[in-house]
N, C-alpha and C positions, 0 to 999 in steps of 0.2 A: 573690227571684223575678225572672223576666225578663218583659218585656212584648213581645208580638208580635202578629201577625195571621195569619189563615188565607188562604192564597194564592188561594183560589177566587174572591175578589172581583175579581181581575185575570186571569180566565180567558182573556182575549183578548191578554194581554201575555206576553212571554218571561220566563223565570226571571230573567234579568239585569235586566229592567225592573222586576220585582217587588222585587228587592233594592235597586235605585236608589230607588224610592219609600220603602221601609222605612228606608233610611239617611237620606234627606232629612228625613223626619219625626222620626226619632229612635228608632225601634223597635229592640229588641235582637235579635229573632229572627222567623222566619216558619215556620209549619207548612206544609209543602210537599205539595201534592196530587199523587197518583201513580196516577190512574186509567189503565187501558190505553186505547189508541186504540179508538174506537167504543164507549165506555162509555155508560151509561144517559143518556138525554137529559132526565131530570128536572131541574128547576131546581136550580142550584148543584152538580149532579153532573157527572161526566165530565171534569173539569178535570185536565190533566196538565202539571205544570211540571217533572217529572222522570220520564223514561221508564225504568222499572225492568225492562222485559221482557228486555232483553239487556245489563244494566249490567255493566261490568267494573270492576276496581279502578282502572284508569286513568281511566275516566269519573267514578268517584266522587271521585278526587283532583282532577279538573278542577272538579267541582262545589264541592268544599271550597275550592279556590283562589279561585273566584268569590265565595264567601261572605267569605273573608278580605279580598278586594279592597274590599268595601263595608262590612266590619265588622259584618255581620249573620249570626247563627248560624241553623242549622236546629233548631227546637225538637223536631220530630217529623216523620215521614212520615204522611200521611193518605190513607186509602182507605175510603170509606164505602158499599160495596155491601152486598148482602143474602145472606150465605152460606146462610141457611135459607129462602130465598124459595120461594114456591109456583111461580114461574116456573123450571122446571128448568134452562133455559139460563142464566138470571141466577145461580142458585145455583152451577152448575158453574163459570161464569166467575169468580165471586167466590172460590170455594174454590181455584181454580187460581192466581189472581193474588195473593192475600194472602201466601202464602209468599215470593213474589218481592219483595214490599214489605219483608218481614222481612229477607230476605237483603241487600237494598239498604241498609237501615238499619245493618246490621252492617258493611258495607263502608264506610259513611260515618262509622263510629265513634259512632253515635247510641245513645240508650238506649231510645227509645220509638217505637212505631207506634200510630196511632189508627185505630179501626174501629168498625163496628156488629157486634153479635152476629147481627142479622138475625131474621126471623120469617116463618112462613107465616101470612098473615093469615086464611086459611080454617080454621085449626086452633084448638083450645082451648089454654089456657095450659099444661096438663099435657102435651099432645102436643108442643107447641113445646119445652117444657123437656126432654122425653125426647130430642128430636132434637138439642138443644143439647149434652146430655151425650154424644151419639154423635159429633158433628162437632168440637166445640171442643177437647177434650183434645189432639188431634194438632197443632192450631195452636199451642197453648201449649207443647207439647214442642219444636216447631220453634223457637219463640222462645227458650225456655230454653237450647237447645243453642247459640244465637248470642248469649246474654246480652242479649236484647231484651225489653222489657216491652210488653204490649199494653194500651192504654187504651181502654176501651169507652165511647163517647159514649152518654148516656142520652136520646137523642131518640126518641120513640115512632114517628115517621114515620107520622102519621095524615093520610090523604087521603080524598077522597070514596069512592074504590074500595077502600080498605083499612080503613075504619072498621068496627067500633070497636077491633079488636085492634092494627092497625098493623103496621109492617115491622121493628120492633126490640124484641126481648124485654126488653132491659135498661132498663126505663123507670121503675122505682120502687125505693125502698130495700128493700121486702119481697122483690122479685125479686133484687136484688143480693146479699142475704144468702144466698139459695138458690144463686145462681151461685158465690159464693166458697166455700160449703160443698162444692159439687160439684167445684170446681176450686180447691183451696186454695193454688195456686202463688203465690209472691211476684212472679211475672212477669205476673200477671193482675190488672188493676185498672180504674180509671175515667179517662176524659177527661170531667171534670165540667163540665156546662153548666147554670147555674142557670135559664136561660130556659125549659127544658122542664118543670121543676117548677112554675115560676110559671104557665105555660100550663095545667098540669093543676090549678091552684088549690091547690098544695101549697107548703109553706115551702121556699124555695130555699137556705136557709142552714143549717137545723137538721141535715141529714144529714152535714154536714162533720165534726161532732164524732165521729160513729161511724165514718165511712168515711175519715177523714183519711189513714190509712196506705195506703189503696188508691187515692188520687188521685195519678195520675202526671202529669197534664197538665190544663189547664182552658181552657174557651172562655168568653169574655166576650161574651155576647149578651144584650140586655135584652128584656123582654116587657111590653107594656102590656095589661092586662085591661080591657075596656070594660064597666064595672059596669052602666051603663044597658042595654047590649045583653044582658049576662048576665041581667039581671032580666026582659028581654023573652023570651028564647029558652031560658033555663035552661042547665044544665051538660051536657045529653045531646046537644047538637048538636056538630058538629066544633069542636074547641077554637079553631081559627083563624077561626071565624065570630064569635067574641066576644073575640079577642085579636089583637094586632099585634106582630110582631117589630120591635124597635127597636135602634139602636146604644146602647151604654152611656151612661147619663145621661138618656135620653129615654123610659124606661119606668118600671116600678114597683120594680125591684130596688134595694136600698140597697147600693151598691157598697162603701162604707166598712165596713159590717158584714160583707159577704161576704169582702172581702180580710182583714179583721180575723180572721174565723173561720179562714181558711186559715193565717194566721200563727200562730194559737193552736195549731194541730195540727202545726206545723212544716213546712208545705208550702214548698218552695223551688224549685219548678219553673217552667214557662212558663205564662203566662196570655195566650192569643191571642184577639184580637178577631175575632169572626165576623160579618161584615156580611151580613144578610139583610133589611135595612130597605128596603122598596120606595120610600121617600121619597128614597133616595140612589142609585137606579139610573140608568143612562144613561151619560153621558160619563165618561171617565177622571177628569176634574177633579172631577166630582160624587162619584165613589166615593172618590177621594183625600180629599175634604173629610170624608167619613164617618170615615175613618181618623184624620184630624187631630183631629176633635171627640172621638173615642173616646180618643185619646192624651191630650188635654187633661184628660179626666175621670179617667183611670186612672193617669197618670204620677205625680201627687202621692201616690198610694197605694202604688205599686209602684216601689221604688227599690233 
């Protein structure tokens, strides 16, 4: 396995500065955010460390040379917009940009692009699934033609204005089974983040056994469920009203068991720390501290 982090935490820094921090701490790789200019202004969205809108092979080679300079690889390209969005403009932009990210990954010689399936939060599960079967086969064919795998992150994207369905269909094992039955391609899988299962009061480790061959990439984000708050408000409120995103080691996930389960199924890809811990927001130094703590927790397990 390789240990990395998601570049979104340094959205105000250049790609070279991201690589400098990764190398100084000891990370092996970085998942590089590839949003287009003017992307969604939601928190942690819209970050662009690699502009893929007009990328050429020459630009891709320059990017790889910079990675070689610092000894830090690119684990995957990430673009987490909403291709099935109720917002027609957002859906159109996502559907137009995702193929560009796939093309850029091929130019860079990478194997993986990470994304959301998306969802229309005003529709039922069945209506969303029907739309998924209409929209996503073309993305997967595009990826297959370029020998790129697409890893879908399992974040439900639940906010006050998208509750209770959320903005990402791919949120539970039951839905993953249906997705992979509808699109059985070996290029279609998961970017597995245990925090989103923990947030939903589900076992974040058990699905690894069944879906191990579908896990192309992984995010390491912790989640702490406030049991006292849960007992006060119940499970029907917004999950983040009784849960808090944390960096690895400061939440409820047993990282030794999680990494152990990944090794059991033969996973040998990248595990990238995703920092969405509000306790570490602010200065570059504070954000870097979050990555150093996460590294100290995970490096003994990922060698």
